[in-house]
N, C-alpha and C positions, 0 to 999 in steps of 0.2 A: 418896814418900808412898804408903802402902798404899791400894789401891782399896777402896771400900766394897762390901760384898756385899749384894744384895737379900735380903729374908727368904725368898724362894723358891729361893735358890741350891741348897740341898741337895736340893730336890725334883726337879731336872733336871740336876744337875751331871754325871752320867754320860752324858747324852743330847745335850748341846749343846757347840758350840765357842764360845769366849768372846772378848770384846774389851773394852778399856777405853773407857768413854764417859762424859764428864762427871764423872769421878772414881769411877765405878762399874764393877765387873766384870760385864758383861752378856752374855747369850747372843746371838751374832750369827747363828747358824743351828742348826737341829736336823737336818733332812734335807738340803735344799738351798734356797737363796733362791728359785729358780724354782718349786719345788714348793710352798713355803710361800706365795709370792705368789699362785699359782694357787688355792690353797685358799681364800684370803680373797676373791678375785674371784669364785669359783665356788660356794663352800659356806660354810665358817666356820673361822676360826683363832683361837687364843688367844695373846696376848702378855703377858709380864711387863713392866709399865711402872712398877714400884715405884721406879725411879730418878728419877721425877718428884717434885718437891717438893710439900709440902702446908703451907700457912700458914693458920692459923685466926684469924679476927678477930671479936670480939664486943664487946658493951658499948654504952652509950648513943650513942657517937659512931662506931660501927663503919662506918656508911654514909658519914659525912663523911670518914673517913680513906680508905676505899676510893675514894671519888669524887675525892679530891684527888691520888691516886697512880696511878690508872689512867685511860686515855684515853677509854674508853667511858662511857656514862651508867648508873651502877650503880643509880640510882633507878628505872630502868625495870624492874628485876627484881622479880618477886613471889617469895614463898617457893616453892622447888622449881624455880627457873629458873636458867639460866646464860647467860653471854655471853663471847665472845672479845674480848680487849682487849690493849693494850700498856702497858708501863711505860716512860715516857720521861724523859729528863733535861731540864734547862732549855733546851737547844738543840733539843729535839724528837727527838733521836736515841733509837732503841729500845734500851733496856737489856735487855728480855726481852719475849716475848709470853706470854700466859697465858689460862687459862680461869678465870673467876670464877663460883663457885656460890653462890647464896643458898640456904642450907640450908632444908629443908622444915620449919621450926619457926616459932613465932609471932613471936619476936623477930627483929630484923635480925642475922643471924649468917651469916658467910661462910667459905667454904673456897676458897682459890684456889691454882692449880697453876703454880708457876714451873718452868722447864726443869731438866734434870739438872745438878747441881752449883751451881745458883744459889740454893738454899734459904736458906743462911745469909746470903749477901749481901742478898737481898731482905728477909729477916726483919729484919736490922739497919736497912735503909732504912725499913721500916715503923715500927720502934720509935723511931728517931732523929727522924723527922718527927712521929710522935705526940707525943713529948716536946717538940719545938720548938713545935708548934702547941697544946700543952696540951689535947689531946683525951682524953676518957675512953673508952678502948678497950683491950681485952685482946688482945695479939698473941702467938701461940704458933707456934713451928716444930714441926709435928707430923710431919715427914717420916719420922722413925724409928718413929712410932706406927702408920703405915698401910702396908699392902701394896695394890698396885693391879694388876689385870689388865684387858686389853682383849679383848673378844669381838667379832670383826669379820667381816662377810661377809653375803651374802644370807640365810643360815640362822641369823644371830645371834639373832634374836628367838625362834625356836623353841628354840635351845640354852639360852638364859637362862630361858625359860618353863618348861623342864623341871626347873629347880632351885629355883623359888620359887612361892609362891601369889600373889604380887603380879602384877597385870595389866600386865606390861611392854610388851605390844603396844600398849597405849593411850597410852604415853608419847609426847609430842611430842619432836622433835629438841631436845636441850639440857636436857630435864627431868631432875631428880634426885629420887629417893625413898629413904626408909629401908625396908629389906626384909630378911627372913630368906632367905638363900641356902644351901640344904642345911644348915640349922642354924647358919649363921654370920650374925650381925647385921652388915649391910653397908649401904653406900650404892650405889645403882645409878643411873648417869647414861646417858642416850642420847646419848653423845658418842663421838668417835674421830677418828683422823687418817689414815684410809685411803681415804676417798671412798665406802666402803660403809656400809650400815646397821650399827650396832654399839652396844655398851654398854661403859662403863668401870665396873668394880666395885671399890670400896674396902672393905677390912676390916681389923681389927686385925692387926698383924704376927704375933701368936701363932696366928692362925687361917688364915694364908696357905696352908699346906700343904693344909688341908681344902678351901679354896676352889679351888685348882688341881686337886685330885683330883676335885672335883665335875664338872669339864668334860673330864676326861681321855679319856672314851670318845667324846665327840661333836665335839671341836675339835682341829684340827691345831696342835701347838705351833709357834710362829713366833718368829723372832729379829729383831734390829734390822736385819739385812740386808734382809729382806722389808719391814719397816716403812719403810725408806728408799726402796726402789723404788716402793712403793705411794704414799707421800706425794709423791714426785717426779712420778709420773704425774698427780697432782692439782694440781701447781704450788704445793703447800703449803711454807711457809718452814721452814727448820731453823735454830734458834738456834745461834749460834756459827759458822755456815757461810754462810747466805744473809743474815744480818745479825749484826753483832757490834760493840759500842760502841767497841772498840779497833781491830780488824782490818778490819771491814766496816761502818763507821758509816752507818746508813740511818734515814730517817724513815719513818713509816707510809705517807706519800704515795709515796715512792720505792719502797717494798717492796710496793706494790699493795694495801695494806690500809687505805687512807684512810677506809674506811667504819667503822673502829673508833674514829675520832676524833670526839668530840662537842664541837664548838667552843662550844656554848652552856653548857658546864660549865667550872668552874675546876679545872685540874689542872696539875701540874708539866710544863712544856713547852708549855702551851696557846698562849701568845702567839707563840712562835716558829713553831708549826705553823699558826697563823692567817695569818701572813705567807706561808708556803710555799704554803698553800692558795690564797691570793689570786693569787700569781705563777705557781704551777705548778712542779713539780720539774724540775730540769735532766735528771735521769736517771730511768729507771723499770725495774722488774722485768719480764722477758719470758720466754716460752718459746721454745725453738729445737728444730728437728729437723734433724739432719745428713742431707744428701742424698748423701754419699759415705761409704765405709766408714771407721769410726773411732769412738772414744768421746770425748766432750767431758768433761774433768775439771775439778775445782775449780781456779781460777786461770788456765785457758787463755784466751788473748786472743781477743776477737771483733773481726774486721777488716771494714771497709767502705771502698770507694773508696781502697784502698791504705793505709789508716791504722788503727791500733788505736783502736777506739771504745768498747770495753767489755771485760767479762770474764765468764767462766762462774763461777758459785758452786756449782752442783750439776749432776751429769750421770751418766747411766747408760744401759744398754741396756734399753729398756722391755720387760719380759716379755709384756705384753699386746699391744703393737703390733708387736714385733719390729723396732723402729727405735731408733736412738740419739737420746735426747732430753736436753735440758739446760735449766737456768735460769740467768739472769744479768742483768746491768745494762747498758743502752745508753742513749745520749742519747734523749730523747723523740722527736726527729726521725727516729729509726730504729726506733721501737717499733711501727709499724703492721704488723699481720699480713700476710704476703706479702712483706715486705722481704727481699731477698736479701743475705746476709752470708757471712762465712767464719769458721771457728773454727780456730785454729792448733793442730794435733795433732802432737806430735813434730816440730816445725819445718816442718810442711807445712800449707798452707791447705786446709781441707776445706769444700766448699760447704755452706751451711746456710740455713735460712729461719726468720724470726721467725713464730711461730704464737701463737694465743690459747691460754690455759690455762683449765680443765684440758685435758690432752692426750686424756683419755678422758671419757666421760659421767659426771657426778656422780650417784651413786645415793643 
């Protein structure tokens, strides 16, 4: 099956190396992962994140539909606000995680962002449940209609301010506004997945090139390689890797994001999650630092007391720390920071330590 190309593909096709990700052909790096990572931590970088999905929900029962299909409390959102949430099945297993934006308009109107390659599956889920529950809501898969870039780093606010008359510096974390960005009608959200200050800007696909060009002089182009090292340093989950309904089935409580679960609301999976909340999960998501040379990779065993007790789901050499870091699951009895374990790297046990995440300070 042919990979989907993002609307910005032609804007940087000669400057980047590419990889397949979630059914999309995406830039993995432009210069080097280390240089792009440093740019985001120290100044500002720009990512094409148009592979993320966009599902638009509106109509009289839009809030009811969103409330019953996401785990957080959508009713807490005012126009122009967002929240991180999960989409769970009846067993409480995470199907996907998402950002839900309540658009800055008078009516209850939402745009939420499934992960790459999940847009059609999630769209069908929304439509099927809407019809089953006989709710009056319009659901549109607008993934092909939007391009999205992420401007991330300590200088992100200055970079975005130079392209718009909207006072982006006054936006609180998670806010979203409609704005003109260098002549392109856009949505600007103070969100991101790097641990730095940042903004995600959505615009119509036809205007994607103009939006990218607007930041060309001020922002370092970055690929998915740096996005992965940045999010790993923060302990952020990666859909399809740190959780997956088929290959890595996890609940929000196991995945360390139980705060996204509003048990005082009614949503698919709520009853199962209430039981898990009462009893506590058997396993939990942790950070690890290797104390010997080696890199912990996805699937590597975590060993304690001579037995396999868990496994790594993400691992890398942290460009910021210069240490090998990893994320994975262990029994809750081994989850205390400071617990000594080992990771099996190429058939050899490497000493490691359970640590709190994020690995670096959240900005």
